[in-house]
C-alpha positions, 0 to 999 in steps of 0.5 A, a space after each residue: 770472082 770470089 765473094 771475099 773480094 767484094 765483102 770487106 767483112 770477110 777480108 782477112 787482111 783487115 783483121 787480126 782474127 786467126 793470127 795465132 795460126 799464122 807463121 812467117 815462112 821462108 821464100 826466095 827473095 826474088 819470088 817474094 818481091 815479085 809477089 808483093 808487086 804483082 799480088 801473085 802467090 808464092 810457095 814457101 820452103 815447107 810447101 805452103 802457098 799463099 799471097 803475102 800481104 802481112 808483116 812477117 815480123 809479127 809472127 813466129 817462124 815456121 818450124 818446117 821452113 826453119 829446119 829446111 833452111 838449117 839443112 842448106 849448106 852455106 
């Protein structure tokens, strides 16, 4: 178990500190839904792996994810 889970003062989900380094990423919808329900990590198109917990509308879109999405034929 990590100390972060036991120390609210270290829980980054409770603060906006560092938000300038955050981006919204593209993740397959079924993976995102499962992650939000189960609290499991997801992997974005750019390779970033994390447990989603914030409103993605608050952040700019990751340029790497956006470029990859732009290359996918529709």
